[in-house]
C-alpha positions in Angstrom: -33.2 80.5 1.1 -33.5 78.8 4.5 -36.0 76.4 5.8 -36.9 74.6 8.9 -38.6 71.8 7.1 -35.9 70.6 4.5 -32.1 70.8 5.5 -30.3 70.3 2.3 -26.9 70.3 3.7 -27.5 67.7 6.1 -29.1 65.4 3.5 -26.0 65.7 1.4 -23.7 65.2 4.6 -25.9 62.1 5.5 -25.9 60.7 1.9 -22.0 61.1 2.1 -21.7 59.6 5.7 -23.6 56.7 4.4 -21.4 55.8 1.1 -18.2 56.4 3.3 -19.6 53.7 5.9 -20.7 51.3 3.4 -17.2 51.3 1.7 -15.7 51.2 5.2 -17.8 48.2 6.2 -16.5 46.4 2.9 -12.7 47.4 3.6 -13.2 46.0 6.8 -14.6 42.7 5.6 -11.8 42.5 3.1 -9.3 42.8 5.9 -11.0 40.3 8.4 -11.8 37.5 5.7 -8.8 38.3 3.3 -11.2 38.1 0.1 -12.5 41.1 -1.9 -15.3 38.9 -3.0 -17.0 36.6 -0.6 -20.3 36.2 -2.2 -22.4 36.0 -5.3 -23.7 39.7 -4.5 -20.1 41.0 -4.5 -19.5 40.3 -8.2 -21.6 37.5 -9.8 -19.5 36.8 -12.7 -16.3 36.3 -10.8 -17.8 34.7 -7.8 -19.2 32.0 -10.2 -16.0 31.3 -12.0 -14.1 31.2 -8.8 -16.6 28.4 -7.6 -16.3 26.4 -11.0 -12.2 26.8 -10.2 -12.7 25.4 -6.6 -14.7 22.4 -7.5 -11.7 21.4 -10.2 -9.0 22.4 -7.4 -10.6 20.1 -5.0 -11.3 17.1 -7.6 -7.7 17.3 -8.4 -6.5 17.1 -4.9 -8.7 13.8 -4.7 -7.5 12.8 -7.9 -3.7 13.1 -6.7 -4.5 11.2 -3.5 -6.0 8.3 -5.6 -3.1 8.3 -8.0 -0.7 8.2 -5.1 -2.5 5.1 -3.7 -2.7 3.4 -7.1 1.1 4.2 -7.7 2.3 2.6 -4.5 -0.2 -0.8 -5.7 1.6 -1.0 -8.7 5.1 -0.5 -6.7 4.1 -3.4 -4.5 3.7 -5.5 -7.7 6.6 -4.3 -9.2 8.7 -5.3 -5.8 7.0 -8.9 -5.7 7.8 -9.4 -9.6 11.4 -8.4 -8.8 11.5 -11.0 -6.0 10.3 -13.5 -8.4 13.0 -12.8 -11.1 15.6 -13.3 -8.1 14.1 -16.5 -6.9 14.1 -17.9 -10.6 17.8 -16.8 -10.9 18.2 -18.8 -7.8 16.6 -21.8 -9.3 18.5 -21.7 -12.4 22.0 -21.5 -10.7 20.9 -24.6 -8.6 20.2 -26.3 -11.9 23.8 -25.4 -12.9 25.0 -26.5 -9.8 23.5 -29.9 -10.3 25.5 -30.3 -13.2 28.7 -30.4 -11.1 27.3 -32.5 -8.6 28.2 -36.3 -8.7 26.2 -37.8 -6.1 22.4 -38.7 -6.0 21.8 -37.2 -2.6 23.4 -34.0 -3.5 21.1 -33.9 -6.7 18.2 -34.9 -4.5 19.1 -32.0 -2.1 19.1 -29.7 -5.2 16.0 -31.1 -6.3 14.3 -30.4 -3.2 15.6 -26.7 -3.0 14.2 -26.1 -6.3 10.8 -27.3 -5.1 11.3 -25.0 -2.2 12.0 -22.2 -4.5 8.8 -22.8 -6.8 6.6 -22.9 -3.3 8.1 -19.5 -2.5 7.5 -18.0 -5.9 3.9 -19.2 -5.6 3.6 -17.4 -2.2 5.2 -14.2 -3.6 2.6 -14.0 -6.6 -0.3 -15.0 -4.0 0.6 -12.7 -1.5 1.9 -9.5 -3.3 -1.2 -7.4 -3.2 -2.4 -4.1 -1.9 -5.9 -2.5 -1.2 -7.2 -6.2 -2.5 -5.5 -5.7 -5.9 -3.1 -8.2 -7.3 -1.7 -7.7 -10.6 0.8 -10.7 -10.3 -2.0 -13.2 -10.2 -4.1 -14.2 -13.2 -7.5 -13.1 -13.2 -10.0 -11.9 -15.5 -10.7 -8.2 -16.3 -11.9 -6.0 -14.7 -10.9 -7.9 -11.4 -7.5 -8.5 -12.6 -6.7 -4.9 -13.5 -6.1 -1.6 -11.9 -8.2 1.4 -13.1 -7.7 4.8 -11.5 -9.1 8.3 -12.8 -6.0 10.4 -14.1 -7.9 13.7 -14.6 -11.1 15.0 -15.2 -10.9 17.2 -18.5 -13.1 20.2 -18.5 -14.6 21.6 -22.0 -13.6 25.3 -22.1 -16.4 27.4 -21.1 -18.8 24.5 -20.3 -19.7 22.4 -17.2 -18.9 19.0 -19.3 -16.0 17.1 -18.2 -14.3 13.9 -19.7 -12.9 11.0 -17.6 -9.0 10.2 -18.2 -8.8 6.8 -17.2 -5.3 5.0 -16.5 -5.3 0.9 -16.9 -2.5 -1.3 -15.4 -2.9 -4.7 -16.8 -2.5 -7.6 -14.9 0.9 -9.6 -15.5 -0.3 -13.1 -14.7 3.0 -14.4 -13.6 1.5 -17.8 -12.6 0.4 -18.2 -16.1 3.7 -17.3 -17.5 5.4 -19.7 -15.2 2.7 -22.5 -15.7 2.7 -22.2 -11.6 0.0 -23.9 -9.4 -0.3 -21.2 -6.9 -2.1 -23.8 -4.4 0.7 -26.6 -4.5 3.7 -24.5 -6.0 4.1 -27.2 -8.6 4.9 -26.3 -12.1 5.1 -28.0 -15.7 8.6 -26.4 -15.8 10.1 -28.8 -13.5 9.4 -32.5 -12.7 11.2 -35.0 -10.3 13.4 -36.3 -13.5 14.2 -32.8 -14.7 17.9 -32.9 -13.3 18.4 -36.7 -14.0 20.7 -36.3 -17.2 22.5 -33.4 -18.7 20.1 -33.0 -21.6 17.2 -32.6 -19.2 19.3 -30.2 -17.0 20.4 -28.3 -20.2 16.8 -28.2 -21.0 15.5 -26.9 -17.8 18.1 -24.1 -17.7 17.0 -22.9 -21.1 13.4 -23.1 -19.7 14.5 -20.9 -16.8 16.2 -18.4 -19.0 13.0 -18.1 -21.0 11.0 -17.7 -17.6 13.4 -15.1 -16.2 13.4 -13.3 -19.6 9.5 -13.1 -19.5 9.3 -11.9 -15.9 11.9 -9.0 -16.5 10.0 -8.0 -19.3 6.6 -8.0 -17.1 8.4 -6.0 -14.5 9.5 -3.5 -16.9 5.8 -3.2 -17.7 4.8 -2.5 -14.1 7.8 0.0 -13.8 6.7 1.9 -16.7 2.9 1.9 -15.5 4.1 3.1 -12.1 6.3 5.8 -13.6 3.4 7.1 -15.7 0.9 6.9 -12.7 3.5 8.9 -10.6 3.9 11.6 -13.2 0.2 12.0 -13.6 0.1 12.5 -9.6 2.7 15.0 -9.9 1.0 17.0 -12.8 -2.4 17.0 -11.1 -0.8 18.0 -7.8 0.8 20.8 -9.8 -2.4 21.7 -11.8 -4.3 22.0 -8.2 -1.8 24.4 -7.0 -2.0 26.6 -10.1 -6.0 26.6 -9.9 -5.7 27.6 -6.2 -3.4 30.5 -7.2 -5.8 31.5 -10.1 -8.5 31.6 -7.5 -6.6 33.7 -5.4 -6.0 36.1 -7.9 -9.7 36.4 -8.5 -11.1 36.7 -5.0 -8.2 37.6 -2.6 -8.1 41.1 -1.4 -4.9 43.1 -1.9 -3.9 43.7 1.7 -1.7 46.6 1.2 -4.5 48.4 -0.6 -7.1 47.7 1.8 -5.2 48.8 4.7 -4.5 52.1 3.1 -8.1 52.7 1.9 -9.3 51.7 5.4 -7.1 54.4 6.9 -8.5 56.9 4.1 -12.1 56.0 4.9 -11.7 56.5 8.8 -10.8 59.9 8.3 -13.7 60.4 5.9 -16.0 59.0 8.2 -14.8 61.4 10.8 -15.2 64.5 8.5 -18.6 63.2 7.4 -19.6 63.1 11.1 -18.4 66.7 11.6 -20.1 67.9 8.3 -23.2 66.2 9.4 -22.9 68.0 12.8 -22.4 71.5 11.0 -25.3 70.8 8.7 -27.9 69.7 11.7 -27.0 73.2 13.5 -28.0 75.2 10.5 -31.8 75.5 11.2 -31.0 76.6 14.8 -29.4 79.8 13.2 -33.2 80.7 12.1 -34.1 81.4 15.5 -31.8 84.5 15.7 -34.1 86.1 13.0 -37.0 85.9 15.7 -35.1 87.5 18.5 
């Protein structure tokens, strides 16, 4: 039965064309944005998961930056501690040289050199800081320690995260050396320290102990710096892994989208032709009245 009120063929052709145009718009959006899921309407579940992963990825990048700064702070302290160790070795060598000196002027010169070395050590301890953090100068925690966020550990399937902090303790070289940072004076050395062989031997022994202590504390800083560097590398890799995971969820397959676009464009053209043919059907009824 033919009808001039209801054109079934046009209705079917129009519905088909609308579906093709909708798919065509989605394919064009994927190609232009590079994403198969742009918003929650496209796929609410996957979109929500990807957004949580994006926040974690962004947080890890920020944590990595902070770890890099902390690593440089510890490295600065380590370099300062190594310099203190070299100066202490120089002081020990000067004391050894005093044992071979036969004149008082020579011993006075050595004594003055040692005093200047201690003053230099005090300057190194006071000045070795980065971003306001000095790990060589004694201070009460928390001012005297370095704390940095190592990671945010998310509980599986929840919004709960746990902080993983890395703490680097102050090594307090001024306290270890009994050194007054203002004057550079130390109870390990006085004006009469090099007057006798016994005094010189005692002083050399004290310097050996001081050197061992500084070496141990420098090693502590080295270990802490290595831990922070390793954590920064890990967090960076974790951020990259999350980025790849997000891409696997929401990124469009460009090869597939391109092929689908070509097919949909062909379907669109055929749909337009089918609709045109269906729209011409009612006019054929006029021939019945001629």
